[in-house]
N, C-alpha and C positions, 0 to 999 in steps of 0.2 A: 046287413047294411048295403045299400045300393052304391056300388063303387063309382058308377058314372056320375052320381050326384056329388059325391065327395070330390072327384076329380074336377068337375066343372066349377065347384065352389072355391076350391083352394088353388087351382092353377088356371088362371085366365089365359086366353090365347094371346101369344106374343109373336108378331111376325118378325122377319129378318130386319126390316127397317128400324123397328122399335129396339131390337137387340143392339144394333149398331149404334143407335143413339146413346144407349146406356154405356156401351163400351167407350165411346168418345168422351163421355163425362168422366168415367173412371180413369182414363188415361191422361186427361188434361190437355192443355194446349200445345205442349212441346212434343208430344208423341201422337202417332196415328195408328190406325188399324193395321197398316202394313208391318208395323214393328212386331206384331204377334205371329206373323207368317214365318215359318221355317222352311228350309229346302233340303231335299235329299241329296245324295252324292251325284245324282243325275240332274240336279237342279229342278226337280219337280216341287212345286209349292205345296206345303202342308198348312192349311188354314185352320184357325181355331174353331170354326163352326161351318157345318155343311147342311144343306137341306137334303131331304130324302131324294135319292136318285130314282129317276123314272126308267122303267124298262129293264132293270137288272135281271139278267137271265141266270138260271141255275147252272153252275159249272160243277159237275159231280165226278166222283170217283168212278172207276170202271164198274165196281160193285157197290153202289151207294147204300144198299140195304145192310151190308155187313160192316163190322168194325174194320178200320184199316189194319194192315198186317204190322204187328209189333216185332221189329227186327233187332236182333242182338248180333254184335260183331264176333266173328270167329277169326281172331287175328293173333293168337298166341303162337310164338315160334316153336313151342313144345306141343306137338300134335296130340299127345296123350292128355296133357293138361287142358288143351283146347276142347277135347272131347268131353272131359268132365265138366267144363264150364257150360258147354252146349246142353248137356243133360240137365244141369241145374236150371239153366235159363228156360228150357222147354217145359220142365216140370213145374216151374213157378210162373208161367203165364205168357212167355214169348211164343209167337206163332210163326216166326221166320228166323233164318240165319243168313248173315252176309259173310261169305267166304272171302277172306282178304289174304292174298298171298304176299310174301315178301317181294319187294320191288314195285308194288302197286303204288300209284301216286297218292292213294288215300290210306296207305298203311301207316304213315307217320313213323317210318323206320322200324316197324315190327312186321308181323304177318307170318302165316304158315309157310314152311319151306315149299317152294314151287315144284313139287314132285307128286306123282300119282300115289306113292306110298303114304306121304303125309296126309293127303286128302282122304285116303281110305281109312287111316287111323282116326282122323278127326271126326269122321262121320260114322264110325263103327257103332252099330246098335241103335242108331237114332231112327225115329219114326219118319222117314223121309217122305212118305206119301201124305203125311198130315201137316207138313210145314212148308212154308215158302222158302225156296233156296235161291239166293242170288250170288253171283260171283262178281266181285269188283274188278274193273279193268286192270290188267297187269301185262307184263311183257309176253307171257305164255298164254294169252287169252284163248287162242284157237286150240292149243293143245289141251287146255283145261276142260273144254267141252267134251273131248274124248275121255278124259280122266273121270269126269262126273258120270258120263254114260256108263262107263265100266263099273263104277261103284253101284249105280242104280240097277244094272243087270245082275250083279252079284247079290243084291238085296231083293231081287225078283220084284222090283217095284212096278206097279201098274202105270204105264206111261200116261194114260189118259187122266189119271188122278193127280198128276204132278203139277206143281206151281213153280215155274222156273224163270230165272232171268240170268242170261250169260254175260251181260255187261260188256260187250265188245264195243270199244270206241277208240279208233286210232287217234283222234284229235286230242282227247284228254290224256292218253298215254304219251303222245308226242310232247305235249306241253308239260306234263308232270315229270317225265324222265329226261327229256331233252333228246330222245333218240327214237328212230324208227328202224326196225330190223331190215327193211328194204327201202328202195327209193319210192317216192310218192307214186310215180308212174307204175312201178311193179306192184305196189300195194293195190292200186286201183284195178290193175289187170288181173290180179289173183283173187280178189274178193268174189267175183261171180262164181268161180269154181268152189270156193269155200261155202258160199251160200247154198249151192246145189247139194253139197255134201251134208249140210245141216238139214235141208228139207228131206233128204233121203232117210234121216233118222226118225222123222215123224214126231218130233218132240214139240210140245206146246210151249208157249211163253215168249219172253222177250229175248231176242238174239242181239240186236244192235241197240245201244243206248247212247243218247246224247248227254254227256255228264258234265255239268257245270261246276262241280264242287272244287276241282283243282284251280279253276280260274277265280272263284269266289275266295278261296282260302289264300290265294296269292295277292288279293286286294281288289278284284274287279268290283265295279258297281253292279247294282241289280240289273240295270238295262244291258250292261256289257255281258253279264253272265247269260241273260236270256238270249241276246243276239248271237252269242257264240254257240249256245245249245241249238238254236234254230238252224244256224249254218251247218252244224254237225249233222242234224237230222236230215237236212236237205242232201248232204253228201251221202247219207245212207240210202235215200231214195234213188239217187243216181246210181248207186251200186246195184240196186234191184233192177234198174233199167238196163244196165250193162249185162246183167244176168238173164235178161229177156223175161223177167218176171213182171206180171201186171202190178202196177203200183198199189192197186186196191188190196192185193194179197200181202203187200209189204207192211201195211199199216199196223196190223196186230202184232208184228214182230219188232216194232220200234218203240222204245220207251225213253224216259228222261230221268235223270238223277239231279237233284237240286239241293243247294244249301239253304237253311233257314237260320236266322239269328235272333237276337234279343229285340230287334225292332219288330214288334208284333204285327202291326197293321201293314207295314211294308212287306214283310215276309208272306203274310196272307195274300196280299195283292200280287206278289211275284208268282205264286203258284197259279192263281186265277188267270194272270196275264199269260202264263205259259200255255194254258189250255186254249185261250183265245187265239194266241199266235199260231198254234198248231192247227186249229180249226181253219184259220185264214189260209194257211199253207195248203191244207188239203183242198180247200175250195179252188185255189190257184192251180192245183193239179187235177181239177175236175173229179175229185173224190168226195163222196158224201161224208160229212163230219161224223167222227166216231170218237168215243171216249179213249183217252190215252193213259197209259200207266205211268204214274209219277212217283218216284221214290224220293223221300226227303230225309236228309241227315242234318242234325244240328251242326252249326258252323264250328269248325276248328279255329277259324280266325278270331272269333269273339271270345275264346277261352283265355284265361289268364294264368300265369304261373304264380303270381302273388295272390294270397288269400284264395286258393282254389275252390273253397266251399261256395264262394259267390257264383261259381260256374253252375251250380245246381239251380240257382234262380234263373240264370240265362237259358239253360237248356230247357227248363220247364216252360218258359215263355215261348221259346222257339218251337217246342213240340206242340204247344197250344196253337200257335200260328199255323203250323203244318196241318194240323187236324182241321182247323176251321177253313183253311185254304183248299182242302180236299185232297190231300196226299193219299195215295193208295197204300203206301207202306212208309213207316217212319223208323229211323234209327237214331237213338240219343247217345251222343258221346259221353262216356263216364267223366266225371268232373276232374279226375286226377290225370287225365291223358296228357296234359302238358308237362308232367313230371316223369312219366314212365308208363309201363304197361299196367293198366288198372287191375286192382284185385277184386275179389268176390264182392266186397262191400260196395265198392264204387259201381260195379256192374249191376248190383241189386237196386241201387238207387236209380240208375238210369232206366232200368226195366220197370220198377214200381211207379215211377212218375207217369209213364204212359198208361199203366193199368188204372191209375186213379183218374186220369183224364178220360179214359174210355168207360170204365166200369162205374165210377161215381159221378163224374161231371157229365157223362153222356154226350160228349162232343160229337159223337157219330149219329146223333138222333136226327139232326137236320142236315140235308144234303149240302146246302150252300148257305150257311148262316150269314155270310157277309153280303149276300145279294140285296141290292137296294140301299145299302149304306152309302151315303154321299161321299164320305171320306175314302172308303175302300174302293168304290167304283171309280172315283177320280184317280186314285193311285194306280188302279189296274189299267185304266185307259192310257194314262200317262206313260206307264212302263211299256205298254204295247207300242206306243209311238216311238219312244227312245230306242227300244230293242230292235224295232224294224229298221231304224236308221243304222244301228250297229251291224245288223245282218246284211244290209245292202252294201255297207262299206267293206265287209269281209268278202262278199261276192265280187266286188270290184277288184279286190286284191287277189283274186284267183281261187277263192274258196278257203275253207278253214285251215287245211293242211299247208297250203302255199303261203297263206298269211302268217302262220306260225313260223314256217321256215324262213321267211323274210324278216321276222321279228316285229311285224306291225301290231299284232294283238298284244304281245308282251309289253311294248312301249306304252300302249294305252292303259293296260292294267297297272304297270309300274307308276304311271303318272297319277292314277286314282289312289293308289296306296300312299304315295308320297304326300299328296294333298291331305289325306285323312290323318296321317301321322303328324303332319305339321299342326293340324288343329288340336290334336291331343297335347302336343308340346306347348302350344300357346294357351291352352286351358279353355278354348271355346267348345271343346268336347271333353267329357270326363269318363273315367272308367272306375266304377265303384270297387274299392279295395286296392286300387293301384294309384290313381291320381286323386281320388276322393275317398275320404274315410279309411285311410290306410291303417292297418293294424300296427301296434307298436312292436309286436313279436308274432311271427308266423306260428300257426298251430301245426302239430305234427300229423302226418298221414303216412300211409304205406302204399307201395306199389309192388308188383311181382318182379322177382329177379329174371331179367331177360336181356339178352344182348341186342343192341340195335343192328338192323340189317343194312348192308350196303345198298346204295342206289345204283341201278344199272348204268354203266358208263360206256357202252359200245353199241354200234349199229351202223347202218349204211348212210343214214341221213341225220344230221344233228341240227338242233335249234337251241335258243336260249331257254333253259328250263324255268318253269314257274314253281317256286318252292312255297309250301304252306308256311305262313307266318302268323303268329298271334298278334292281336291288336295292341298288346302291351310290350311287344319287343321293341327295344330301343328306348324304353322309358324307365329302365332300371330293374334289375332282377331281384327276387326276394333274397333276404339274407340267409 
């Protein structure tokens, strides 16, 4: 059968004017089209219908031909148990590991002991040359580079075959722990020497990362998260300038880490906006645009303690959004992480969700599937505008570290969280399983026995820390 004949016969052309006339009739005299428009936390309008966007350009991963890297967290306080988990993850489809030390803002009070011995035990016998290794930002970030290099040398790893990300980001560390080990001035003065030492090692991969997750998990809007990340990345560029390194050489060593949540289209747009913003920043620095490495992790903020199995749905949507947005690597938080250290079953669900998205849904087949979508392109451009405003505000405040030290960023993030929480309490927003369709009795689940690790509480410079908080906190805990 000729499909075009069937389409033309059954689906006559309807333009936007005709559609709006039908909407007006269905709504009646007392309501209008504007009642169908919703707004994001950044007050970006989301309309019920968009026309196809013109000129949408492809925003791709660094390696658009291959599947994104499937990352599993290495965060167990018991290094031997962490090693067993990593072996299982890699044998069952994971292609990367995120090493999360205790004290890291993204450790959620767990994490490997921050010692070289713990790292060596956790990585013992793993095929390090065949997996992507990333280290989450933590108070001993600089020392961990040496720890990992020593492990690689002992394993006689071929440096040129390695895929690494060291995740050094003073801003997210400062915000997440509330401390810097030295003054801002001393940090800025010492970084050039640290960069020179890194280049002497001739290691490939990402050294400096602009990490927005700590801000997102504390309550930041999408544009706030993007603006803060851009400000962090610019501070990294300035460090390369101080080290007398050409900025063009800095670009391959700078990456981003971003949170994605259950708002599918907004999360997709956020990753696309990040690529556009970075391209704009490179142009401002007279650098030819180049693909940038983006790591996406599903939001901790969106997770709930009540009815945690609903978290599986949220993380699946978030991972889908990250993939369609073009993330280079994706980490899915296990659904029981709000209650404790996830066990093997929760880790397997987190891993297999990605495997299905990649292997069966083939989300990696198209480089930028959202290109040309009126809704996503509109959200992408809107986020770029709002994020650029946040970035410029931070620059007026002296840069990201000084803005944090003065509490400016924290106040804006706290205001965004308070507004969102008020909407949950009023019922204008709902959380499935918590404020909507609550279970009469919670189901049982298991987590691993593990002690929560203390948060670092000393340093030379202090600021108001940004703590990760679930979206259901303050709305009643499960029985």
